[in-house]
ChimeraX commands (.cxc) that place a marker at each C-alpha (Angstrom):
marker #1 position 34.11,-51.03,2.67 radius 0.5
marker #1 position 30.71,-49.19,2.34 radius 0.5
marker #1 position 27.66,-51.19,1.33 radius 0.5
marker #1 position 25.16,-49.90,-1.26 radius 0.5
marker #1 position 22.62,-48.75,1.31 radius 0.5
marker #1 position 25.19,-46.46,2.99 radius 0.5
marker #1 position 26.17,-45.09,-0.43 radius 0.5
marker #1 position 22.50,-44.33,-1.18 radius 0.5
marker #1 position 22.11,-42.62,2.16 radius 0.5
marker #1 position 25.18,-40.44,1.55 radius 0.5
marker #1 position 23.85,-39.43,-1.87 radius 0.5
marker #1 position 20.42,-38.46,-0.46 radius 0.5
marker #1 position 22.02,-36.30,2.29 radius 0.5
marker #1 position 24.28,-34.70,-0.27 radius 0.5
marker #1 position 21.38,-33.75,-2.63 radius 0.5
marker #1 position 19.32,-32.31,0.23 radius 0.5
marker #1 position 22.25,-30.10,1.12 radius 0.5
marker #1 position 22.58,-28.88,-2.50 radius 0.5
marker #1 position 18.89,-28.23,-2.98 radius 0.5
marker #1 position 18.38,-26.29,0.29 radius 0.5
marker #1 position 19.47,-22.86,-1.10 radius 0.5
marker #1 position 17.03,-23.27,-4.00 radius 0.5
marker #1 position 14.05,-23.88,-1.61 radius 0.5
marker #1 position 14.97,-20.80,0.38 radius 0.5
marker #1 position 15.35,-18.65,-2.77 radius 0.5
marker #1 position 11.97,-19.87,-4.14 radius 0.5
marker #1 position 10.22,-19.02,-0.86 radius 0.5
marker #1 position 11.78,-15.54,-0.86 radius 0.5
marker #1 position 10.62,-14.98,-4.48 radius 0.5
marker #1 position 7.09,-16.02,-3.55 radius 0.5
marker #1 position 6.98,-13.59,-0.62 radius 0.5
marker #1 position 8.24,-10.78,-2.86 radius 0.5
marker #1 position 5.56,-11.43,-5.49 radius 0.5
marker #1 position 2.81,-11.44,-2.85 radius 0.5
marker #1 position 4.07,-8.12,-1.38 radius 0.5
marker #1 position 4.10,-6.44,-4.80 radius 0.5
marker #1 position 0.60,-7.73,-5.64 radius 0.5
marker #1 position -0.84,-6.39,-2.36 radius 0.5
marker #1 position 0.89,-3.02,-2.96 radius 0.5
marker #1 position -0.74,-2.66,-6.40 radius 0.5
marker #1 position -4.13,-3.72,-5.07 radius 0.5
marker #1 position -3.84,-0.87,-2.43 radius 0.5
marker #1 position -2.88,1.63,-5.14 radius 0.5
marker #1 position -5.91,0.62,-7.16 radius 0.5
marker #1 position -8.24,1.24,-4.15 radius 0.5
marker #1 position -6.73,4.65,-3.57 radius 0.5
marker #1 position -7.32,5.73,-7.19 radius 0.5
marker #1 position -10.98,4.63,-7.13 radius 0.5
marker #1 position -11.73,6.36,-3.80 radius 0.5
marker #1 position -10.21,9.61,-5.10 radius 0.5
marker #1 position -12.43,9.42,-8.12 radius 0.5
marker #1 position -15.51,8.88,-5.98 radius 0.5
marker #1 position -14.69,12.00,-3.87 radius 0.5
marker #1 position -14.33,13.95,-7.11 radius 0.5
marker #1 position -17.85,13.00,-8.25 radius 0.5
marker #1 position -19.33,13.75,-4.85 radius 0.5
marker #1 position -17.75,17.22,-4.64 radius 0.5
marker #1 position -18.90,18.00,-8.20 radius 0.5
marker #1 position -22.51,17.04,-7.38 radius 0.5
marker #1 position -22.54,19.38,-4.33 radius 0.5
marker #1 position -21.21,22.24,-6.40 radius 0.5
marker #1 position -23.87,21.73,-9.05 radius 0.5
marker #1 position -26.70,21.57,-6.45 radius 0.5
marker #1 position -25.57,24.91,-4.79 radius 0.5
marker #1 position -25.47,26.75,-8.12 radius 0.5
marker #1 position -28.83,25.48,-9.28 radius 0.5
marker #1 position -30.49,27.33,-6.35 radius 0.5
marker #1 position -29.06,30.75,-7.27 radius 0.5
marker #1 position -29.48,30.94,-11.05 radius 0.5
marker #1 position -32.48,31.22,-13.38 radius 0.5
marker #1 position -33.90,28.61,-15.78 radius 0.5
marker #1 position -31.57,29.50,-18.63 radius 0.5
marker #1 position -28.47,29.34,-16.49 radius 0.5
marker #1 position -29.82,26.17,-14.89 radius 0.5
marker #1 position -30.02,24.48,-18.33 radius 0.5
marker #1 position -26.53,25.74,-19.19 radius 0.5
marker #1 position -25.16,24.25,-15.92 radius 0.5
marker #1 position -26.91,20.95,-16.58 radius 0.5
marker #1 position -25.19,20.85,-19.97 radius 0.5
marker #1 position -21.83,21.54,-18.33 radius 0.5
marker #1 position -22.56,18.87,-15.72 radius 0.5
marker #1 position -23.05,16.28,-18.47 radius 0.5
marker #1 position -19.80,17.37,-20.10 radius 0.5
marker #1 position -17.96,17.06,-16.78 radius 0.5
marker #1 position -19.49,13.63,-16.16 radius 0.5
marker #1 position -18.43,12.51,-19.58 radius 0.5
marker #1 position -14.93,13.74,-18.90 radius 0.5
marker #1 position -14.92,12.03,-15.54 radius 0.5
marker #1 position -15.99,8.73,-17.16 radius 0.5
marker #1 position -13.16,9.11,-19.62 radius 0.5
marker #1 position -10.70,9.58,-16.71 radius 0.5
marker #1 position -12.18,6.50,-15.15 radius 0.5
marker #1 position -11.43,4.53,-18.30 radius 0.5
marker #1 position -7.93,5.90,-18.32 radius 0.5
marker #1 position -7.39,4.87,-14.71 radius 0.5
marker #1 position -8.76,1.40,-15.52 radius 0.5
marker #1 position -6.35,1.07,-18.45 radius 0.5
marker #1 position -3.46,2.15,-16.24 radius 0.5
marker #1 position -4.45,-0.46,-13.70 radius 0.5
marker #1 position -4.61,-3.14,-16.36 radius 0.5
marker #1 position -1.15,-2.09,-17.65 radius 0.5
marker #1 position 0.25,-2.24,-14.08 radius 0.5
marker #1 position -1.16,-5.74,-13.65 radius 0.5
marker #1 position 0.52,-6.83,-16.88 radius 0.5
marker #1 position 3.83,-5.32,-15.73 radius 0.5
marker #1 position 3.57,-7.36,-12.51 radius 0.5
marker #1 position 2.89,-10.55,-14.45 radius 0.5
marker #1 position 5.81,-10.18,-16.83 radius 0.5
marker #1 position 8.65,-10.07,-14.21 radius 0.5
marker #1 position 7.40,-13.43,-12.90 radius 0.5
marker #1 position 8.51,-15.12,-16.05 radius 0.5
marker #1 position 11.87,-13.22,-16.07 radius 0.5
marker #1 position 12.74,-13.98,-12.43 radius 0.5
marker #1 position 12.21,-17.65,-12.86 radius 0.5
marker #1 position 14.96,-17.81,-15.51 radius 0.5
marker #1 position 17.54,-15.91,-13.40 radius 0.5
marker #1 position 20.03,-18.07,-11.45 radius 0.5
marker #1 position 19.96,-17.25,-7.74 radius 0.5
marker #1 position 23.55,-18.33,-7.07 radius 0.5
marker #1 position 26.46,-17.03,-9.10 radius 0.5
marker #1 position 28.38,-20.23,-9.08 radius 0.5
marker #1 position 25.45,-22.24,-10.39 radius 0.5
marker #1 position 25.73,-22.23,-14.20 radius 0.5
marker #1 position 22.37,-23.98,-14.81 radius 0.5
marker #1 position 19.22,-21.78,-15.01 radius 0.5
marker #1 position 16.62,-22.44,-12.36 radius 0.5
marker #1 position 13.93,-23.11,-14.96 radius 0.5
marker #1 position 15.87,-26.02,-16.44 radius 0.5
marker #1 position 14.99,-28.71,-13.96 radius 0.5
marker #1 position 17.11,-31.79,-13.85 radius 0.5
marker #1 position 15.42,-34.90,-15.28 radius 0.5
marker #1 position 13.88,-37.21,-12.71 radius 0.5
marker #1 position 16.44,-39.90,-13.58 radius 0.5
marker #1 position 19.27,-37.55,-12.39 radius 0.5
marker #1 position 17.91,-37.51,-8.84 radius 0.5
marker #1 position 17.90,-41.31,-8.56 radius 0.5
marker #1 position 20.82,-42.26,-10.74 radius 0.5
marker #1 position 22.99,-43.22,-7.79 radius 0.5
marker #1 position 20.14,-45.17,-6.32 radius 0.5
marker #1 position 19.57,-47.40,-9.37 radius 0.5
marker #1 position 22.63,-49.54,-8.50 radius 0.5
marker #1 position 21.20,-52.80,-7.25 radius 0.5
marker #1 position 22.95,-55.98,-6.10 radius 0.5
marker #1 position 26.41,-54.60,-6.62 radius 0.5
marker #1 position 29.40,-54.02,-4.31 radius 0.5
marker #1 position 30.46,-50.63,-3.05 radius 0.5
marker #1 position 33.40,-50.60,-5.47 radius 0.5
marker #1 position 31.27,-51.27,-8.54 radius 0.5
marker #1 position 28.78,-48.63,-7.42 radius 0.5
marker #1 position 31.49,-45.90,-7.44 radius 0.5
marker #1 position 32.67,-47.18,-10.79 radius 0.5
marker #1 position 29.26,-46.69,-12.29 radius 0.5
marker #1 position 29.17,-43.10,-11.01 radius 0.5
marker #1 position 32.66,-42.47,-12.40 radius 0.5
marker #1 position 31.53,-43.87,-15.80 radius 0.5
marker #1 position 28.53,-41.59,-15.83 radius 0.5
marker #1 position 30.75,-38.60,-15.07 radius 0.5
marker #1 position 33.00,-39.38,-17.99 radius 0.5
marker #1 position 29.98,-39.40,-20.26 radius 0.5
marker #1 position 28.10,-36.37,-18.85 radius 0.5
marker #1 position 30.81,-34.27,-17.13 radius 0.5
marker #1 position 28.25,-33.54,-14.40 radius 0.5
marker #1 position 29.87,-31.51,-11.59 radius 0.5
marker #1 position 27.45,-33.00,-9.05 radius 0.5
marker #1 position 28.88,-36.49,-9.76 radius 0.5
marker #1 position 32.44,-35.30,-9.27 radius 0.5
marker #1 position 31.49,-33.60,-5.96 radius 0.5
marker #1 position 29.76,-36.71,-4.75 radius 0.5
marker #1 position 32.77,-38.91,-5.54 radius 0.5
marker #1 position 35.20,-36.46,-3.92 radius 0.5
marker #1 position 33.16,-36.21,-0.76 radius 0.5
marker #1 position 32.49,-39.96,-0.54 radius 0.5
marker #1 position 36.14,-40.96,-1.10 radius 0.5
marker #1 position 37.27,-38.47,1.49 radius 0.5
marker #1 position 34.88,-39.99,4.05 radius 0.5
marker #1 position 36.17,-43.45,3.24 radius 0.5
marker #1 position 39.73,-42.27,3.80 radius 0.5
marker #1 position 40.82,-42.73,0.11 radius 0.5
marker #1 position 42.53,-39.36,-0.06 radius 0.5
marker #1 position 44.25,-39.91,-3.34 radius 0.5
marker #1 position 40.91,-40.35,-5.12 radius 0.5
marker #1 position 39.19,-37.63,-3.15 radius 0.5
marker #1 position 41.93,-35.22,-4.18 radius 0.5
marker #1 position 41.60,-36.37,-7.84 radius 0.5
marker #1 position 37.88,-35.84,-7.98 radius 0.5
marker #1 position 38.00,-32.57,-6.16 radius 0.5
marker #1 position 40.46,-31.42,-8.78 radius 0.5
marker #1 position 38.00,-32.46,-11.46 radius 0.5
marker #1 position 35.36,-30.26,-9.77 radius 0.5
marker #1 position 37.78,-27.35,-9.85 radius 0.5
marker #1 position 38.46,-27.86,-13.51 radius 0.5
marker #1 position 34.70,-27.63,-14.27 radius 0.5
marker #1 position 34.06,-24.61,-12.06 radius 0.5
marker #1 position 36.70,-22.81,-9.96 radius 0.5
marker #1 position 34.03,-20.97,-7.94 radius 0.5
marker #1 position 32.71,-24.14,-6.32 radius 0.5
marker #1 position 34.19,-23.83,-2.84 radius 0.5
marker #1 position 33.27,-27.31,-1.62 radius 0.5
marker #1 position 35.55,-28.96,-4.23 radius 0.5
marker #1 position 38.55,-26.80,-3.26 radius 0.5
marker #1 position 38.11,-27.41,0.50 radius 0.5
marker #1 position 37.94,-31.23,-0.08 radius 0.5
marker #1 position 41.14,-30.96,-2.22 radius 0.5
marker #1 position 42.99,-29.06,0.51 radius 0.5
marker #1 position 41.87,-31.47,3.24 radius 0.5
marker #1 position 42.91,-34.47,1.16 radius 0.5
marker #1 position 46.38,-32.98,0.62 radius 0.5
marker #1 position 46.78,-32.41,4.37 radius 0.5
marker #1 position 45.70,-36.01,5.14 radius 0.5
marker #1 position 48.27,-37.23,2.60 radius 0.5
marker #1 position 51.01,-35.46,4.59 radius 0.5
marker #1 position 51.28,-32.45,2.33 radius 0.5
marker #1 position 50.21,-29.91,4.93 radius 0.5
marker #1 position 52.32,-27.00,3.70 radius 0.5
marker #1 position 50.95,-27.36,0.13 radius 0.5
marker #1 position 47.38,-27.40,1.49 radius 0.5
marker #1 position 47.95,-24.30,3.65 radius 0.5
marker #1 position 49.47,-22.41,0.71 radius 0.5
marker #1 position 46.52,-23.20,-1.54 radius 0.5
marker #1 position 44.02,-22.28,1.14 radius 0.5
marker #1 position 45.64,-19.00,2.04 radius 0.5
marker #1 position 45.57,-17.95,-1.60 radius 0.5
marker #1 position 41.89,-18.77,-1.79 radius 0.5
marker #1 position 41.08,-16.92,1.49 radius 0.5
marker #1 position 42.84,-13.76,0.16 radius 0.5
marker #1 position 40.84,-13.87,-3.03 radius 0.5
marker #1 position 37.42,-14.77,-1.62 radius 0.5
marker #1 position 37.38,-13.91,2.06 radius 0.5
marker #1 position 35.42,-17.15,2.70 radius 0.5
marker #1 position 34.59,-17.82,6.34 radius 0.5
marker #1 position 34.51,-21.57,5.77 radius 0.5
marker #1 position 38.01,-21.43,4.27 radius 0.5
marker #1 position 39.24,-19.35,7.19 radius 0.5
marker #1 position 37.77,-21.89,9.59 radius 0.5
marker #1 position 39.50,-24.75,7.81 radius 0.5
marker #1 position 42.82,-22.89,7.67 radius 0.5
marker #1 position 42.69,-22.41,11.46 radius 0.5
marker #1 position 42.04,-26.12,11.99 radius 0.5
marker #1 position 44.94,-27.13,9.73 radius 0.5
marker #1 position 47.42,-24.74,11.26 radius 0.5
marker #1 position 46.46,-25.93,14.77 radius 0.5
marker #1 position 46.45,-29.61,13.87 radius 0.5
marker #1 position 42.73,-29.93,14.60 radius 0.5
marker #1 position 41.66,-31.35,11.23 radius 0.5
marker link #1:1,2 radius 0.2
marker link #1:2,3 radius 0.2
marker link #1:3,4 radius 0.2
marker link #1:4,5 radius 0.2
marker link #1:5,6 radius 0.2
marker link #1:6,7 radius 0.2
marker link #1:7,8 radius 0.2
marker link #1:8,9 radius 0.2
marker link #1:9,10 radius 0.2
marker link #1:10,11 radius 0.2
marker link #1:11,12 radius 0.2
marker link #1:12,13 radius 0.2
marker link #1:13,14 radius 0.2
marker link #1:14,15 radius 0.2
marker link #1:15,16 radius 0.2
marker link #1:16,17 radius 0.2
marker link #1:17,18 radius 0.2
marker link #1:18,19 radius 0.2
marker link #1:19,20 radius 0.2
marker link #1:20,21 radius 0.2
marker link #1:21,22 radius 0.2
marker link #1:22,23 radius 0.2
marker link #1:23,24 radius 0.2
marker link #1:24,25 radius 0.2
marker link #1:25,26 radius 0.2
marker link #1:26,27 radius 0.2
marker link #1:27,28 radius 0.2
marker link #1:28,29 radius 0.2
marker link #1:29,30 radius 0.2
marker link #1:30,31 radius 0.2
marker link #1:31,32 radius 0.2
marker link #1:32,33 radius 0.2
marker link #1:33,34 radius 0.2
marker link #1:34,35 radius 0.2
marker link #1:35,36 radius 0.2
marker link #1:36,37 radius 0.2
marker link #1:37,38 radius 0.2
marker link #1:38,39 radius 0.2
marker link #1:39,40 radius 0.2
marker link #1:40,41 radius 0.2
marker link #1:41,42 radius 0.2
marker link #1:42,43 radius 0.2
marker link #1:43,44 radius 0.2
marker link #1:44,45 radius 0.2
marker link #1:45,46 radius 0.2
marker link #1:46,47 radius 0.2
marker link #1:47,48 radius 0.2
marker link #1:48,49 radius 0.2
marker link #1:49,50 radius 0.2
marker link #1:50,51 radius 0.2
marker link #1:51,52 radius 0.2
marker link #1:52,53 radius 0.2
marker link #1:53,54 radius 0.2
marker link #1:54,55 radius 0.2
marker link #1:55,56 radius 0.2
marker link #1:56,57 radius 0.2
marker link #1:57,58 radius 0.2
marker link #1:58,59 radius 0.2
marker link #1:59,60 radius 0.2
marker link #1:60,61 radius 0.2
marker link #1:61,62 radius 0.2
marker link #1:62,63 radius 0.2
marker link #1:63,64 radius 0.2
marker link #1:64,65 radius 0.2
marker link #1:65,66 radius 0.2
marker link #1:66,67 radius 0.2
marker link #1:67,68 radius 0.2
marker link #1:68,69 radius 0.2
marker link #1:69,70 radius 0.2
marker link #1:70,71 radius 0.2
marker link #1:71,72 radius 0.2
marker link #1:72,73 radius 0.2
marker link #1:73,74 radius 0.2
marker link #1:74,75 radius 0.2
marker link #1:75,76 radius 0.2
marker link #1:76,77 radius 0.2
marker link #1:77,78 radius 0.2
marker link #1:78,79 radius 0.2
marker link #1:79,80 radius 0.2
marker link #1:80,81 radius 0.2
marker link #1:81,82 radius 0.2
marker link #1:82,83 radius 0.2
marker link #1:83,84 radius 0.2
marker link #1:84,85 radius 0.2
marker link #1:85,86 radius 0.2
marker link #1:86,87 radius 0.2
marker link #1:87,88 radius 0.2
marker link #1:88,89 radius 0.2
marker link #1:89,90 radius 0.2
marker link #1:90,91 radius 0.2
marker link #1:91,92 radius 0.2
marker link #1:92,93 radius 0.2
marker link #1:93,94 radius 0.2
marker link #1:94,95 radius 0.2
marker link #1:95,96 radius 0.2
marker link #1:96,97 radius 0.2
marker link #1:97,98 radius 0.2
marker link #1:98,99 radius 0.2
marker link #1:99,100 radius 0.2
marker link #1:100,101 radius 0.2
marker link #1:101,102 radius 0.2
marker link #1:102,103 radius 0.2
marker link #1:103,104 radius 0.2
marker link #1:104,105 radius 0.2
marker link #1:105,106 radius 0.2
marker link #1:106,107 radius 0.2
marker link #1:107,108 radius 0.2
marker link #1:108,109 radius 0.2
marker link #1:109,110 radius 0.2
marker link #1:110,111 radius 0.2
marker link #1:111,112 radius 0.2
marker link #1:112,113 radius 0.2
marker link #1:113,114 radius 0.2
marker link #1:114,115 radius 0.2
marker link #1:115,116 radius 0.2
marker link #1:116,117 radius 0.2
marker link #1:117,118 radius 0.2
marker link #1:118,119 radius 0.2
marker link #1:119,120 radius 0.2
marker link #1:120,121 radius 0.2
marker link #1:121,122 radius 0.2
marker link #1:122,123 radius 0.2
marker link #1:123,124 radius 0.2
marker link #1:124,125 radius 0.2
marker link #1:125,126 radius 0.2
marker link #1:126,127 radius 0.2
marker link #1:127,128 radius 0.2
marker link #1:128,129 radius 0.2
marker link #1:129,130 radius 0.2
marker link #1:130,131 radius 0.2
marker link #1:131,132 radius 0.2
marker link #1:132,133 radius 0.2
marker link #1:133,134 radius 0.2
marker link #1:134,135 radius 0.2
marker link #1:135,136 radius 0.2
marker link #1:136,137 radius 0.2
marker link #1:137,138 radius 0.2
marker link #1:138,139 radius 0.2
marker link #1:139,140 radius 0.2
marker link #1:140,141 radius 0.2
marker link #1:141,142 radius 0.2
marker link #1:142,143 radius 0.2
marker link #1:143,144 radius 0.2
marker link #1:144,145 radius 0.2
marker link #1:145,146 radius 0.2
marker link #1:146,147 radius 0.2
marker link #1:147,148 radius 0.2
marker link #1:148,149 radius 0.2
marker link #1:149,150 radius 0.2
marker link #1:150,151 radius 0.2
marker link #1:151,152 radius 0.2
marker link #1:152,153 radius 0.2
marker link #1:153,154 radius 0.2
marker link #1:154,155 radius 0.2
marker link #1:155,156 radius 0.2
marker link #1:156,157 radius 0.2
marker link #1:157,158 radius 0.2
marker link #1:158,159 radius 0.2
marker link #1:159,160 radius 0.2
marker link #1:160,161 radius 0.2
marker link #1:161,162 radius 0.2
marker link #1:162,163 radius 0.2
marker link #1:163,164 radius 0.2
marker link #1:164,165 radius 0.2
marker link #1:165,166 radius 0.2
marker link #1:166,167 radius 0.2
marker link #1:167,168 radius 0.2
marker link #1:168,169 radius 0.2
marker link #1:169,170 radius 0.2
marker link #1:170,171 radius 0.2
marker link #1:171,172 radius 0.2
marker link #1:172,173 radius 0.2
marker link #1:173,174 radius 0.2
marker link #1:174,175 radius 0.2
marker link #1:175,176 radius 0.2
marker link #1:176,177 radius 0.2
marker link #1:177,178 radius 0.2
marker link #1:178,179 radius 0.2
marker link #1:179,180 radius 0.2
marker link #1:180,181 radius 0.2
marker link #1:181,182 radius 0.2
marker link #1:182,183 radius 0.2
marker link #1:183,184 radius 0.2
marker link #1:184,185 radius 0.2
marker link #1:185,186 radius 0.2
marker link #1:186,187 radius 0.2
marker link #1:187,188 radius 0.2
marker link #1:188,189 radius 0.2
marker link #1:189,190 radius 0.2
marker link #1:190,191 radius 0.2
marker link #1:191,192 radius 0.2
marker link #1:192,193 radius 0.2
marker link #1:193,194 radius 0.2
marker link #1:194,195 radius 0.2
marker link #1:195,196 radius 0.2
marker link #1:196,197 radius 0.2
marker link #1:197,198 radius 0.2
marker link #1:198,199 radius 0.2
marker link #1:199,200 radius 0.2
marker link #1:200,201 radius 0.2
marker link #1:201,202 radius 0.2
marker link #1:202,203 radius 0.2
marker link #1:203,204 radius 0.2
marker link #1:204,205 radius 0.2
marker link #1:205,206 radius 0.2
marker link #1:206,207 radius 0.2
marker link #1:207,208 radius 0.2
marker link #1:208,209 radius 0.2
marker link #1:209,210 radius 0.2
marker link #1:210,211 radius 0.2
marker link #1:211,212 radius 0.2
marker link #1:212,213 radius 0.2
marker link #1:213,214 radius 0.2
marker link #1:214,215 radius 0.2
marker link #1:215,216 radius 0.2
marker link #1:216,217 radius 0.2
marker link #1:217,218 radius 0.2
marker link #1:218,219 radius 0.2
marker link #1:219,220 radius 0.2
marker link #1:220,221 radius 0.2
marker link #1:221,222 radius 0.2
marker link #1:222,223 radius 0.2
marker link #1:223,224 radius 0.2
marker link #1:224,225 radius 0.2
marker link #1:225,226 radius 0.2
marker link #1:226,227 radius 0.2
marker link #1:227,228 radius 0.2
marker link #1:228,229 radius 0.2
marker link #1:229,230 radius 0.2
marker link #1:230,231 radius 0.2
marker link #1:231,232 radius 0.2
marker link #1:232,233 radius 0.2
marker link #1:233,234 radius 0.2
marker link #1:234,235 radius 0.2
marker link #1:235,236 radius 0.2
marker link #1:236,237 radius 0.2
marker link #1:237,238 radius 0.2
marker link #1:238,239 radius 0.2
marker link #1:239,240 radius 0.2
marker link #1:240,241 radius 0.2
marker link #1:241,242 radius 0.2
marker link #1:242,243 radius 0.2
marker link #1:243,244 radius 0.2
view
């Protein structure tokens, strides 16, 4: 029989495994945002340098023409120069507005991406973080036997229908060798979400351990044909070759 410390250790390892894809996805999102920001900053520099070249070329043109025309034409060109400068300043304001708009466009997707689930089989949005009590709910069981600890988790599942609780129970009972209960809780996982592969694999392994190998193989083959999962193929090979 498992003691409470071992149960707590199993739960911590299980939660680390579940949260790992989220950490990787968050890091990838951060790198993508940095890359987009650097790209827009480079675009901004290019626009300003082009505008500077435009002013410099305009000044050279005005200086050359001033040397070859009389006072009247000189005054006329000065007037034109002021007009061109005013137009150039207007263009500068337009460029600045475009840059501001681009910055706002970059800012908006940040809020959108945070709300998009990164994994199809996860039904909960990333932005809806689990309450702190959820992370430690299996660790709050103090001075109780292993059996009562599992009973508390089962009771919580009946109240919340949390798929993580069902997965934890299925995995824990399988490791303890209680294959009837591991199959039962794996089936509960499948009822909540048929796309959670871990629950299906535990169910098949439990069936095989209970002596129902053909039934397990049949279920697994159907799943492999539908999903093409490499983990499922690996398990199928182990079962067919009596290596489970």
